[in-house]
C-alpha positions as CSV (number, residue, x, y, z in Angstrom):
1,Y,-0.4,0.4,0.0
2,N,2.8,1.9,0.8
3,N,4.5,2.0,-2.0
4,I,1.4,2.5,-4.4
5,E,1.9,6.3,-5.5
6,T,-1.2,8.2,-6.1
7,K,-2.4,11.4,-7.1
8,M,-5.2,13.5,-6.6
9,P,-7.7,14.7,-9.2
10,R,-7.4,18.0,-10.8
11,E,-10.7,20.1,-10.8
12,K,-11.1,20.6,-14.2
13,S,-13.4,23.6,-15.3
14,K,-14.3,26.3,-17.5
15,I,-13.4,28.8,-15.0
16,I,-10.1,27.5,-14.7
17,D,-9.5,27.6,-18.2
18,T,-10.9,31.4,-18.6
19,I,-8.2,33.1,-15.6
20,K,-5.3,31.1,-17.5
21,K,-6.6,32.8,-20.6
22,V,-7.6,36.4,-19.3
23,M,-4.7,36.8,-16.5
24,P,-1.2,37.6,-19.2
25,A,-3.3,40.5,-20.2
26,M,-4.0,42.0,-16.5
27,V,-2.4,45.2,-15.7
28,S,-1.5,46.8,-12.5
29,I,-1.5,50.7,-11.8
30,T,0.4,52.7,-9.9
31,V,0.2,56.7,-9.1
32,M,3.0,58.6,-8.2
33,K,3.4,62.7,-7.3
34,S,6.4,64.5,-6.2
35,F,6.4,65.1,-2.3
36,E,6.8,68.9,-3.1
37,A,3.7,68.6,-4.9
38,L,2.2,66.9,-2.3
39,K,3.7,68.8,0.5
40,H,2.1,72.1,-1.2
41,D,-1.6,70.3,-1.5
42,M,-1.4,69.4,2.1
43,P,1.2,71.2,3.9
44,E,-0.3,70.4,7.7
45,I,-0.6,66.6,7.3
46,L,2.8,66.6,6.0
47,D,4.5,69.0,8.3
48,P,7.7,67.7,9.6
49,K,6.3,68.2,12.8
50,N,3.4,66.3,12.5
51,V,4.9,63.2,10.9
52,D,7.7,61.0,11.9
53,P,10.8,62.2,9.0
54,R,11.7,57.9,8.8
55,I,8.1,56.9,7.6
56,L,8.3,59.7,5.0
57,K,11.6,58.5,4.1
58,E,10.1,55.1,3.5
59,K,7.8,56.4,1.4
60,I,10.0,58.6,-1.1
61,D,11.1,57.1,-4.1
62,A,14.8,57.8,-5.8
63,H,12.8,60.3,-7.2
64,G,11.5,62.2,-4.7
65,N,7.7,60.4,-5.6
66,V,5.4,58.9,-3.2
67,Q,2.6,56.4,-4.4
68,V,-0.8,58.5,-3.7
69,G,-3.2,56.0,-5.6
70,G,-3.0,52.9,-7.9
71,G,-5.7,50.9,-10.0
72,S,-6.1,47.9,-12.2
73,G,-6.7,47.7,-16.3
74,F,-6.6,45.1,-18.4
75,V,-5.0,45.4,-22.4
76,V,-7.3,45.6,-25.4
77,D,-4.8,46.4,-28.1
78,P,-1.4,44.2,-29.0
79,A,0.5,47.6,-29.2
80,G,0.0,48.5,-25.7
81,I,-3.9,50.0,-25.4
82,I,-5.1,49.4,-21.7
83,L,-8.7,50.3,-20.2
84,T,-9.2,51.1,-17.1
85,N,-11.5,53.8,-14.6
86,K,-11.1,57.4,-15.5
87,H,-10.9,58.1,-11.1
88,V,-7.7,55.4,-11.4
89,V,-5.8,58.2,-13.8
90,S,-7.5,62.0,-12.8
91,E,-5.0,63.1,-9.8
92,D,-3.5,66.4,-10.8
93,G,0.0,66.4,-11.5
94,G,0.4,62.4,-11.3
95,S,2.8,60.2,-12.8
96,Y,1.5,56.7,-14.2
97,T,3.2,53.5,-13.9
98,V,1.8,50.1,-15.4
99,I,2.7,46.4,-13.8
100,T,2.6,43.8,-16.5
101,N,1.9,40.6,-15.4
102,D,5.1,39.3,-16.5
103,G,6.2,42.2,-14.0
104,E,7.2,44.8,-16.6
105,E,7.0,48.3,-16.1
106,Y,6.0,51.0,-18.5
107,P,5.5,54.7,-18.1
108,A,1.3,55.4,-19.4
109,E,0.5,58.2,-21.6
110,I,-3.2,59.0,-20.9
111,L,-5.1,59.0,-24.3
112,A,-8.3,59.8,-23.4
113,R,-10.5,60.5,-20.8
114,D,-14.1,59.7,-21.1
115,P,-16.0,63.2,-19.8
116,V,-19.1,61.2,-18.8
117,D,-18.6,57.4,-17.9
118,D,-15.9,56.3,-15.9
119,V,-13.5,54.8,-18.6
120,A,-9.9,55.5,-19.7
121,I,-8.1,54.9,-22.2
122,I,-4.0,54.5,-21.7
123,K,-1.0,53.2,-23.8
124,I,2.5,52.0,-23.2
125,A,5.4,51.7,-25.5
126,V,5.9,48.1,-26.0
127,K,9.0,46.1,-27.6
128,S,6.9,43.3,-28.9
129,K,2.9,42.2,-29.2
130,L,0.8,42.1,-26.3
131,L,-2.1,39.5,-25.2
132,T,-5.2,40.6,-25.0
133,V,-8.5,40.2,-23.3
134,P,-11.1,40.0,-25.9
135,L,-14.1,42.9,-25.3
136,G,-18.0,40.8,-25.6
137,E,-21.0,42.7,-25.7
138,S,-23.1,43.8,-23.0
139,D,-26.2,45.0,-24.5
140,N,-28.0,41.6,-24.0
141,L,-27.0,40.5,-20.9
142,E,-29.2,38.3,-18.6
143,L,-29.4,38.6,-15.0
144,G,-27.8,35.2,-13.2
145,E,-24.8,35.1,-15.8
146,A,-21.5,33.8,-14.3
147,V,-18.6,36.4,-14.2
148,L,-15.3,36.9,-13.0
149,A,-13.9,40.1,-11.8
150,I,-10.3,40.0,-12.0
151,G,-8.1,42.8,-10.4
152,N,-5.2,44.3,-8.1
153,A,-7.4,44.5,-5.3
154,L,-6.5,47.1,-2.3
155,G,-3.1,47.6,-4.5
156,I,-1.4,44.6,-2.2
157,F,-3.3,41.4,-3.6
158,K,-2.3,41.1,-7.6
159,N,-3.9,39.3,-10.0
160,T,-7.2,38.6,-7.4
161,V,-10.0,37.0,-8.8
162,S,-13.5,36.7,-7.3
163,Q,-16.2,35.1,-8.7
164,G,-20.1,36.1,-9.1
165,I,-23.5,36.5,-11.3
166,V,-25.1,39.5,-13.0
167,S,-27.2,41.0,-10.5
168,G,-28.6,43.6,-12.0
169,L,-28.7,45.6,-14.8
170,S,-29.1,49.7,-15.8
171,R,-28.5,50.8,-12.3
172,T,-28.1,54.4,-11.5
173,V,-25.4,55.1,-8.4
174,S,-24.0,58.4,-6.8
175,A,-20.1,57.6,-6.6
176,Q,-17.3,59.4,-5.2
177,K,-13.8,58.8,-5.3
178,E,-13.0,60.0,-1.9
179,A,-14.9,60.8,1.1
180,D,-14.4,64.5,0.2
181,A,-14.7,64.2,-3.3
182,P,-17.6,65.6,-5.6
183,P,-20.1,63.1,-6.3
184,Q,-20.6,62.0,-9.7
185,E,-23.6,60.5,-11.1
186,M,-23.0,57.3,-12.9
187,R,-25.9,55.3,-15.0
188,G,-26.4,52.0,-16.8
189,L,-24.2,49.9,-15.1
190,I,-24.3,46.3,-14.0
191,Q,-24.2,45.3,-10.8
192,T,-22.8,42.1,-9.6
193,D,-22.1,40.1,-6.7
194,A,-18.4,39.6,-7.3
195,A,-16.2,40.8,-4.8
196,I,-14.7,44.1,-6.0
197,N,-12.3,45.8,-3.4
198,P,-10.4,49.7,-3.5
199,G,-7.3,48.2,-6.4
200,N,-9.8,46.8,-8.5
201,S,-11.4,49.6,-10.0
202,G,-10.8,49.2,-13.6
203,G,-9.9,45.7,-13.8
204,P,-11.9,43.6,-16.3
205,L,-15.4,42.0,-15.4
206,V,-15.6,38.9,-17.7
207,N,-18.2,36.6,-18.5
208,I,-17.3,32.9,-18.7
209,F,-15.7,32.9,-22.1
210,G,-13.1,35.3,-21.6
211,E,-15.0,38.2,-23.0
212,A,-14.8,41.5,-20.6
213,I,-18.5,42.7,-20.3
214,G,-17.6,45.5,-17.8
215,I,-15.0,47.7,-16.2
216,N,-15.0,47.2,-12.6
217,A,-15.7,50.5,-11.1
218,A,-17.6,51.1,-7.9
219,V,-18.8,49.3,-4.2
220,V,-21.2,50.1,-1.9
221,Y,-19.4,50.5,1.6
222,G,-21.6,48.9,4.1
223,A,-23.8,46.9,1.8
224,Q,-23.0,42.8,1.1
225,N,-22.1,42.1,-2.3
226,I,-23.4,45.2,-4.3
227,N,-20.6,46.2,-7.2
228,F,-20.8,47.8,-9.8
229,A,-19.4,48.0,-13.3
230,I,-19.3,50.2,-16.4
231,P,-20.6,48.4,-19.8
232,I,-18.1,47.2,-22.4
233,D,-20.1,49.4,-24.7
234,A,-19.7,52.6,-23.8
235,A,-15.7,51.9,-23.9
236,K,-15.9,49.9,-26.8
237,R,-17.5,53.1,-28.1
238,D,-14.3,55.7,-26.7
239,L,-12.4,53.4,-28.4
240,S,-13.9,53.6,-31.5
241,D,-14.3,57.5,-31.5
242,L,-10.1,58.1,-30.2
243,K,-9.2,55.9,-33.4
244,K,-11.7,58.1,-36.2
245,F,-11.1,61.6,-33.9
246,G,-8.5,61.1,-31.9
247,R,-10.3,61.6,-28.9
248,I,-13.4,61.1,-27.3
249,R,-16.8,62.6,-28.8
250,R,-19.8,63.0,-26.8
251,P,-22.8,65.6,-27.2
252,L,-23.4,68.2,-24.1
253,L,-26.6,69.8,-23.5
254,G,-25.9,73.1,-21.8
255,L,-27.9,72.6,-19.0
256,R,-27.9,73.0,-14.7
257,Y,-30.7,71.8,-13.0
258,L,-31.3,71.6,-9.1
259,T,-33.8,69.0,-8.0
260,I,-36.4,70.5,-6.3
261,N,-37.0,69.6,-2.3
262,K,-39.4,70.8,0.0
263,N,-36.7,73.4,1.5
264,L,-35.9,74.6,-2.5
265,K,-39.4,75.0,-2.9
266,E,-40.1,77.2,0.5
267,K,-36.7,79.1,-0.5
268,M,-37.4,79.7,-4.0
269,K,-41.4,79.8,-3.4
270,L,-41.5,77.3,-6.1
271,P,-45.5,76.2,-6.8
272,V,-44.2,72.2,-6.1
273,D,-41.7,70.4,-4.1
274,Y,-40.6,67.7,-6.5
275,G,-39.0,67.8,-10.4
276,A,-36.0,69.6,-11.3
277,L,-35.6,73.8,-11.6
């Protein structure tokens, strides 16, 4: 009995094949900003009187930069075109570095930021062609479809995979990058129970065939398994605009409005306490 060699059976599933297909096209994105610029933005927080100099020294790199954020992305063109979230690459005065799945680092060029949807297109200069995530369709999704969310969870756990289903369609939420940031209304989102954490932003939400059907974007804090992704059709439209016009073209209507409530009705002596002004 002791001389008999046995091998444990290994799981063979479509999910494992899908992960192996998508993972090589995943990237991590780090956001750096000069320490001098940070001191200008947050003089009291970064005052040497309030911060241990040894901690600051550990966080500052050889070029005098500090990492101030990060996220995920995925390659959609072998020449180095990458999709991510607009809020991942929105730091004023920041510089961005892309780390590919094989550990190579490249400075990133911002090609376009969608002014309406939370989508950004960036590019890295590569010597050889990269593997890509094929883009699927998001206009014909059905509740219950199996999905995988992949990304750099918490900016620490690279290539984290979570599984879930499409939990809702055409959701509207008001999202904030940070607690003190102005809210942005996001419409038409895909709701999923696949776990998404800070750092997952910009990573793909893929179907069981390894096609990106969304870009992971937002979570509801305090809720259980309520997460949101930008439909991939919005990103496909942006990629098409960039190719045709060199920029993203979106129609804009020159209107500003306030949502009417009881307080606004009384203050402005309006006839109703609902609707928009």
